[in-house]
N, C-alpha and C positions, 0 to 999 in steps of 0.2 A: 530578601533572603540571599545569603551568600552561599558559595559553593559548599563549604563544610557543613553548614546547617542543612542544606538540601540533601547531601549525601548521608548525613546522620539520620534524617527523616526516612530516607529510602531504606537504609539498613534496618531501622527499627520496624519497618513495615514488611520486610521480607519474611518468607516462611520456607521451611524445608520442603514442604509439599509442593509449593509453587516452583521452587528451584528444580525439583525432580521433573515436574510437568514441563516447564519451559525448556529444560535441557533435552527432553525427548523430542521437542519441536525444533531443536537446532540452535538454541540460544547460546550454547557454549558454556563456559565455566565462570566467566566474569560477570556475575549477576547476584542480586540480593533475593530475587523472587518476589517482586511486588505485584500485587493484583492490579488490573486496570482500574478497578474501582478506587483504589488508593492513589494510583497515579493521577486519576482525574481530580481527586480531592486536592492533591498538591498543585495541580495545574490551576485550579480555581483560586488557590491561595496565592500563588506566585503571579498569575496572569501572564502577560507577554513580557519577556525579558531576554532580549537577544544576547547581551553579554554573558548572562548566566547560562543560556542555552549553549553557547560556544564552549564555556568551561566544562559543562556537564558532558558534552559530546567528546571532548578531548580525553576524558577519563577512560573511554572504551568500555565502561560498565554498561551492560544492556539496559538495565532499568534507568540509569542516568541518561542514556542516549534516547530512549523513548520519551522520557520527560523533556529532554531538550527539544525534540521534535514538536512536542505539545506546546511549549512556551516560546518557540522561536518566532521571530517577527518576519513574516514574508515580505514586508516592505523594506526591510533592511538587509536581508541576506542577499549575497551577490550570486551571480551565475557561476563564478569560479568556486564559491563555497559549496554550492549544490553539487558540483562535480566532485569536489574533494570529499564531501560527506558520503556520497553514494559509493565512492571507492573504498570507504572504511567498513562497508556494511555487507554482511553475509548471513543475515537472519531475516526471514521473510516477514515476521510480525513487525520488526523495526522498520523495514522497508515500506510496509503498508502505512504505518503511522507517518513516516517521513513524507510519503506521497500525498497523504490526505491532509495533514496539517501544514505542510510547508510548500512542497513543490507546486501543487495544484493551485495555490493561492498567490504565487509570484507572477510577475510579468513575463517570466521566462518559461512558464509551464509548457506551452505548446512547442517551443523550440527544444525543450528537453525531451518531450514525447517523440518528436521527429528524430532526435539524435539517439536517445537511449533505446527505443524500440528496435533499432537496427543492430544493437550490440550483440555480439556472440557471448558476452559474459552473462551468466545465468541471473545474477543479482541486479546488474545494471538494466538488463532487459526487463526484469520484473518491475523495477521502478518505473520504467517508461510506460508499461502497460497499465500498471496500477494508477499512475497519474492520469492516463487517458480515461480510465474508468471513473475516477473522481470528477474529471471535467465533464464527462457525459451526464453525470448526476447533478452537476451544479451550475454549469456555465451555459445558460440558454442562448447566449448570443452567438455561439459557434454554429456555423452552417452545417446542415445535414451531410453535405457532400464530403466534409472533412471526416466524419465518422464512417461514411460509406467506404471511403478509401481504406481506412484501417480495418473495416470488416472484411474486405477482400484480402488484405494481408493475412489476417487471422485465418480466414478460410483456406488460403493456399499454403500456409507455412506452419500452422500450429503443431502439427504432428512431428515436425523436424526440429522444434525448439527444445531447449533444455527444460528439465522438470519444473522448476519453480517459475521460470518464464512462461512456460506453457499454462501453468495454473492461472497466472495473472492475465494471460490472453483470454482464457475462458471467462474470467471475471469481467474483463472489458467487454467481451461479447454480450454478456448478460446486461451490463450497465447500459450499453448502447441500445439494447433491445427494449429497455423499459423507458427510454427517453421520450419517444412519441410513437404514434401508430405507424408512420411510414418506416421508421427505423426498426420497429418491431418486426415488420414484414421482411425487411432485408436481413436482419439478424437471424431470424428463424430459417430463412433460406440458406444462409451460410452455415448455421448449426446442422441442418439436415445433410448438407454436403460433407461436413466435418465428421459427423457420427460421434461415437463415444470418445471422450478425451480421457486418457489414462494418466493419472498423477500418482507418484509414489509419495505417500504421506508419512512414511517411516513408521515408527513405533507409536502411532497415535490412532485415535478412533475417527479421525476426520474423513469425510467422504467428498468426492468430487461432484458438485451439483450438475445435474443435467440442464443444459442451457435453456432448452425450449420449455421444459417443465417449470423452471425457476422464473423465466420471463412471464409465463402464463400466470403463475401464482402471484407474483409481485403486481402485475397489472390488474388482476382481479381484485387484489386488496386495495389498490389505489382507487378503484371505481366504487368501492363501498361508501 
């Protein structure tokens, strides 16, 4: 599939209702309003295609950029490209897809976590913590001590970080807490020290999950 065909498909799948919804969530105006269900259909049709991913990302269209993240090849994308792509991004849903499908699957994942989680930029910081959350859920070879270090950073600094960075830190706290029994204990201790995490979700119905309750619910579901 070439760029124009991909964009035509995206445009045909967009809806006015989705555009209104995504705009409320901070997507901006350059979008078609394509549902994630349809984006996933396109992803399955295209499969992995790094050249097309780069062309889609360069358009700046939100739907095209999310599709780019879905079809990018983590084996081919460079460390420099990761830094370039994240600098282009100020929409939390796109950042989360970028962290999930691309950054966490590269050889540079942990180095980006180390770098980006220290950033004072709200969106780069979010990308770092979202990538850490993805690694906590998928990379069993990483030692517990690595995650314990980040739990202490979350415990000590979450309330001082910017809004969408703070939200991702809470997500990472939960992800680490469902990794294993030891980290569950450490994560809950950190969550008790942190207390309630306040996130401004804007003009949406989104709620901030309570870390301990969410960890308990997820782990109880895993045991069934």
